N, C-alpha and C positions, 0 to 999 in steps of 0.2 A: 436750603438745607441747613445752613448755619443757624438761621432763626429758629427753625423747628428743633434743632438739636439742643439749643440753649433752653427753650421752653420745656423740653423733655427731661431736663435734669431733675433729680429727686427734690421734692418740696423742701424748701428752706436751704438748699445747697448753694443757690445763687443769691448772694447777699450784697448786691451793689458792685460786684466785680466777678470777672471770670477770666481765666487765662487759656489761650488756645494757640495752636500752631497752624500757620498757613503753609500748604505744600509749595515747594519751590517752583513747580511748573505752572502754578496759577497766579503767582505774585504779579507778573506782568499784566495778565488779562484782568486782574481785579483792581490793581492800583496804579498802573502806568498812566491811565487817563484820569485827570482830576475829578471829573464829574462821576465817573464810574467808581473811583476810589472813595469819594464822599458817600455815595449810595451804599457801598459795602460796609463802611464804618457806621453809617446810620442804622443799617440793619442789625449789626452786632450790638450797638448801644441800645436800640429800641427793645431788642429781645432781653437784654440784661435788665433794663428798667422794668419791663413787664414781668419778667420772672421774679424780680425782687418785690415789687409792689402788688401785683395782681395774682401771683402764683397761688395755686390751691394749697392750703395748709393741711387738708385732711390726708390721711394715709391712703395708700393704694389698697383697694379691697383685697381681702385675703384670697378670694376665689381667683382674682386676676394673677396674683403671685403664684398660687398653686398651679394654674394652667401654664404660666411662664416657666415654672420649674419643670413641668412635664415635657414641654416643648424643648427646653434646654437640654435635658438629659437625652431625649430621643435624637435630637439633631446632632449632639456631640457624638453619640454612638454611631450614627450614620457617617459623620465626617471622619472620625477616627477609623471607621471600618474601611474607608477608601484610602486615606492618607497613611495610616500606620499599619493596617492589617492586610492590605491587598498586596500579594507578591508582585514585584516588578514595578510598583507605582513610582518609586523614586527614579528609576531608569526612564519611565515614560515622561515624567515631569521634566527631567533634564534634557531629554531629546525633543520633546514637543513644544518647548518654550525657549526663548532666547536667553535663559539663565546663564549658560556658559559664556555667551558673548558679552552679557552684561558684566560678568565677573572678570573676564579676560581683558575687556577694553577699558576697565577702570572708570566706568560711567558714574558709579555711586561715590559718595563722600567717604564711605568706609568699606572694608572688605565685605563681600556678599555673605560669608560665613564667619561665625565667631571663632571657629577652630578649623584647622586644615583637615577637613573631612568631607565626605560626600553625603553625610546624614542630613536629612531634612530637619531634624531636631536642632542642628547647629546653624541652620540658615537664619539669617536675619529676616525680620518681618517685611521690610520694604522690598528686597529682591523677590521674596515669595509672592507678594501681591502684585508687584510690578510685572513679573514674568507672566502671570496668569492674565493680566490686563493686556499685555502685548499680543498674546495669541487669541485674545477676545473670548476666552472661556470665563474670565472673571470669577473663577471658582470659589475663592475664599469668601465672597460676599453673599453667597446664597446656598452653597452645597449643604444638604442635610435638612433644610427647612421643609421641603416637600415630604420627605420620609417621616419627619416628626409630626406633621399635621396628619398624614395618613395613619400613623400609629395611634395618635390621640383620638381620632375619629373612628377607630376600628371597633370600639366597644359598643355596648348596648345603648349608651347615652349619647350617641353621635349627634343627634338633632340638638340636644341641649348644649353640647360642647361647641357645635357650630355657632349657635346663637351667642354663646359666651365669647367666642373669638371675635364675633362682630361687635359685641358690646365693648370689648377691650379696644378695638380699633376706634370706636366712636368716643370713648370716655377716657382713655389712658394715653396721654401725649407720648410717653416713652414707646409704647407699642406702635402707635401711629408713625412715629419717626423711624422706627425699626423697619416697618413694612415699606415706608416711603423710600428709604435707602436701598432696600432690596429690590424694589421696583426699578429704581434708577440703575442699579448694577446690572439687572437683567436686561434693561433696555440697551445697555452698552455692550452686552455680549452678542456674539454672532456664531451660532453653531457651525455654519458653513465655513467660516474662516477658521474656526477652531479645528475643524476636521482637516482643513488644508495644512495646518501646522502639524497635526498628528501624523501626516505623511512623512515627517522628518524622523519618525521612530522606525528604525530599521527592522525591528521584529514585528512582522505583520500580525501575528496572533496576539501579542501584547497590545499593540495599537488598537486592534478591534475590541479586545476585552475591556481595556480601561476607558477608551472613548465611549464605548457602549454604556458603561456605568454612568459616566458624566452626562451623556445625552439623556438617559432615562431619568436621572435625578433632576435635570434642568426642566424637563417636561412635568415632573411631579410638582416641582416648586411653582412653576407657572400656573398649574391647575389650582394649587393651594391658595395662591394669591388671589386668583379669580374668585374662588369660593368665598374668601373672607371679605374682599373689597367689592365684589360684584362687577368688577371691570375686567374685560377681556383684553383691552389695549394697554400697552405699556405707557406709563406717564399720562394716563387720562386725566389725572388731577393736576398735572403740571404742564399745560400746553406750551408755555414759553420754552421750557427745557426740551420738550419733544420737538419743537420747531428747530431749536438750535442744533440738536443732534441730527435731525433730518438734513440740515444744511451742511454740517461739518463732515459727517461720516462718509458720504460718497467720495470725498477727496482723499480719504486715507485708505479706502479699499485697495487701490493699486499699490500703495505702499506696503500693505501686508503681503500681497503676492510677490512683490519685489524682495521684501525682507526674507521670505521663505527661500527664494531662489539664491539670494546672496549667502544665507546661512548654509544652505546645502553645499555651495561651492567652497565656502570657508572651512566647513568641517571635512570636506573632501580633500583638503590639502592645498588648495590654491593660495598663493602667497602675495598676490598683488595688493599693494597698500591701499589702492582705491576700493578694494573689497571691504576692508576693515572700516574705511571711512564711510562707505555706503551703508553698512550695517548700523553704524553709529548714528548717521543722519536719519535713517528710517526709524530707529528707536525713538529719537527725539521728536520726530514728526508725529508718530502715533501717540506718544505721551502727551504732546501739546493738544491734540484733538480730543483725547479721552479725558484729560484734565485731572481726574482723581484716580491716578494709577498706582499709588503707593505712598 
């Protein structure tokens, strides 16, 4: 993914150097072993050299940019429709994810919110994405794309627009990296586990309504990806990562169920110090397995 992301930068923007941040939870797995660390550094250097010397200088076709703009506006509308305009969404988010525990247990390096408020607008980006990763909905990485593709293809020129989307995938490194990342995030999601976390929401009607929207959009996004890529399986183009996820995730499934039960007890008023410690350990274990959680 790092290699693809560097090659996907705008033409001429990588000129012999690039600056990036490695997430804390992957530093050990990427650089603790000398051979693996060398391989990761070689990957970054190779991509930087290739983007500098062999990168395409021609501009992105205007029809690609126009389609990207249409997708962007439609997906933003769907995303904001859920996050900003759906009554009760903020309550659902705080109940159905470990956000409160992440904030109260001081797991992050900074406060979860910029201000002392319950508004999502004041929440920092890392607790937002981290919380959705913990409950395996991974919502910020894909929500809105399915609705955007449906909206774009709803017109009379749907066949031509479908062909254009497939050309964008084949010829535009940025779009290819975008869909690759979305494919990866969807592969790390699990609607069954996300539904389990939704049971932490005390309002049954709110739980059903919000989770129903999330589930419907997940299915739309999966269909849209299949339409564009031609692949029905997640990570079909990255078998190494698919194998890695297949080996790792069965070990953290029990952690998720344990975390839900511990959170239920913690929110119910139990004060045993081991409860707080258990929640903290489960959060760290799930983050270590997911790897890119925030």
